[in-house]
N, C-alpha and C positions, 0 to 999 in steps of 0.2 A: 703240494703237500700230499703225502701218501695217506689215503684213508684206510683206517682199520676195518678189515672185513672178517667177521667170524667165520669159522670153518663150517662144515656141514651141520645142518640142524640136529641138535641133540634131542632125542625123545626117549622117555622111559616107556617100555611096553607093559601093558597090563599083564599080570600073571608072571612077571619076570623080576629078577633081582639085579640091581646095580650095586656093585662093590665100589664104594667111593672113599677116597682118601681125604681126610679133613685137614691134613697138614699138622703143623706143630702146635698151633694155638692161635696165632694172629689171624683173624678172619680175612685180612687183606692178602694172605697167601693162598687162599682157595683158588682153584682153577675156575675158569668160566663154566666148564661142564659140570664141575662139582656144584656150583651155584644153581645151574639149570636143573640138576637132579634133585636138589633140595626143594626147589620150587614146584616140581612136578609130582613129587612122591605122595602116595597115599599114606604110607607108613614108613617111619625112619627108625631103624634099630641101631642105636648109637652106643659107643663106648662111654664109660663114666667120665673120662677126662676130656671129652670134646667140649670146647668152650661154649658157654651159654650164648655168646654173641653169634656163633656159627649156627646154633640150633634156632636162633631167632630169625634166621633167613629162610626157614622152611615156609612153604605155602600154607595158607589158612586151613586147607583141607587135611593137612598131614597130622597123623598121630605120632607122637614121639614116645618111643619105648626104650628106656635105658636097659641095656643088657649087662651093665655092671662090670666091664672088664677094664682093669688097669694092671700095672706091673705088680705081680704077686697077689692080686685080688681078683679072683674069678668067681664072683658071687652067683653068676649064672653059668653053669657048666657049658662047655662047647657043644655037647650033644643037644642041650636045650635050645641053644641059639640056632643050631641047624634045624631043629623041629619047628621053631617059630618062623624062620625064613620060609620053610616049606609050606606051613599052614597059611601064611599070609599070601604067598604067591598062588597057591591053589585056590584061594578065595578070590582070585582075579585082581588083586591089588598091585599097584606099582610100588615095589619095595626098594628102599635104599638101605643097604648095610653100611653104616657110616663108621669108619675106623680112623683112629688117630694116625697121623703121619701118612705113610704109603701102605696100602693093603698088602703088598708083596715084599715088604721089608720087615721081617719079624712080626708080621701081623696076622699070621695064620690064614691069609687070604687064599692061598692055594688049597688048603684043606676045605674051606667053605665052597670054593668053586667045584672041587671034586665031588662034594656031597650033592650040590645042585645038579651037576651033570649026571650023576648016577640016578637021580630021581626025575630026570627029564625036564628040569626047569631052565628056562633061558636066562642068560646073564650077560652083563657087560661090566667093564672095569674102567674106573676113572682114577688115574694115578693122583697121588698127593705128594707134597714135599716132605721127605722123610726127616726125622729129627737131626740126624748127623749134619745134613746140609743147612738146616735152619739154625740150629744151635751154633754151628761154626760161624755162619754169616753174621748172626746177631751178636756174636762175641768178638768179632774182628779177627777170627782165626781162619786163614786160608788152609784148607785141608791138604792141598798140594802146593809146593813151592819149589822152584828150581834149585834153591840153595839148601833146602831142608828135607823135602819129602817127594819122592817120585812115585809112590804108590799109596793106596788107601785101603784099609781093611775094615769092614763092618762086622762086628761080633756081638752076639747076645750072650749075656752071662746067665740067662734063664734057659738052661738046656734041659731037654728031656732026659738026657743021660748025664754022666759026670763031666765036669769041666776038663777032666784029664783026657777026654777023647779028642780035645783040640790039640793042634800042633803048636805048642808054646814056643819052640825054638823059631819057627817061622813067624809067629806073632811078635816075637821079641826082636826081630831084626831092626837094625838101624835104618835111618833115612826112609822111614815109612810112618804114616799116621794110623793110629788105631782108634776107632770110635766104638765104644762099648755101650750097648743098650742094656737097660735093666740090671745095672751092676752095683747099685748103691749098697744093697744088702750083703754083697760079697767082695768088698774092696780088699780085705785082707788076703783072701784066696787069690784074687787077681794079682795083687802085688807080689805075693810069694811065687806064683807061677811065672810071672814075667821076669822077675829077678833070677829065678832058677834057669829060665830059658836064655839068659844072657843080656837082658836089657839093662842098661846102666841106671844106677839109682838116681843119678842127677838128671834123668830125662824129664822134661817139663810135662805137666798135665794141666788140664782145665776141667773142672766139674761145672756143667751148665745146668742149673736148676730152673725149671719152668721156662725153657728156652722160647724166645720170641714174644713172651707175654709181658705185661707191665711189671709183674713181680719177679722178672728174671734176676737170678743171681749167678755170678761167675766166681768160682774159687779156684785159685791157681797155686801150684807148688811143684814139687818134684816127686818122682815115683817113690823114693825112700821114705817120704812123709805122708803118702796118700791116705791111708786109713785114719791116722791121727788128725790130719788136717780136716778131713770130712767130718769127723766126730766133733772137733772143736767148733766148726761152723754149723753143726746140726743139719748137714745136707740131707734132704729127703727127696723121695721120688715125687714127680718124674724128674730125672736128672740123667744127663748123658756125660760119659767120661771121654775126653779127647786126650790121647797120649801121643807125644812126639815133639820134636823140636818146634813145630809150628805153634804149639800151645804157648810157647814163650813169647809169641808175637802179640798176644791179647792185650797186654798193657799199653802197647804203642798204637795199636790199630783199632781199639774199641771205638764204637760210634753210637751205640744204642744205650741210652740212659746216662746215669751219672758217671763222672770221671772215676777211674780206678782209685781206690784208697788202700794205703798200706796198712794192713792189720797187724802191726808189730806186737809180739815177736812172731806172729803167725804169717804164713804166705799171703800174698796179695788177695784181696777180696773186694768186689764191687757189686753194687746192686743197681738195677735199672730204675 
């Protein structure tokens, strides 16, 4: 029998920052190095939506500091987060900046590392499972499929500039899957741009709310009913939109939680 052997020893350095992905919510999806970082940290600066069960894995010496970031709610400005990371590192602490999902997928991880590099602070990065992968897996939606989708696009609806700067004709192409982060507040705009770009109104979608958590909900329908369906089911953040033919497979391939229920006359809805 092959024995599992962990990789090189993971160590947090004093006076440095580890940018750590917490994954989508299920503590079981943490990487081994994410767990090691939590257990070694002197201070953990965490986003608001990081699950309490993940924070409970921190070592007894760790101070937990919520920096209050979630979709559309930045109660601590990014500049203040930068300043806090810098102060804790300069105090000689082992600092973990704990971010939901993966730090480099719509998580502003690059900006934080640029700041640390500019101020001479050492850093390392621990990847996490991003929401698109986890929400799809926990909903029974293969993001790619030989019969339905040969490409995958990850998009954020929370843009620094207008959504009009995106190439909507490219995003609306058939036989691809679109995963949209932070899009709940702008579903009408997303729908209008995708339809104008040429995506068919009958294209299936799935809205995955609280993906991988016990309270996960999956709402399905077609693009032409997207905003109305979301309103009817009171979909709220955090939620990921998956658009494409693969979203239509959720009813038959779901495995996490209760069996799908037909919410007549509304599209299919089921909760974990």
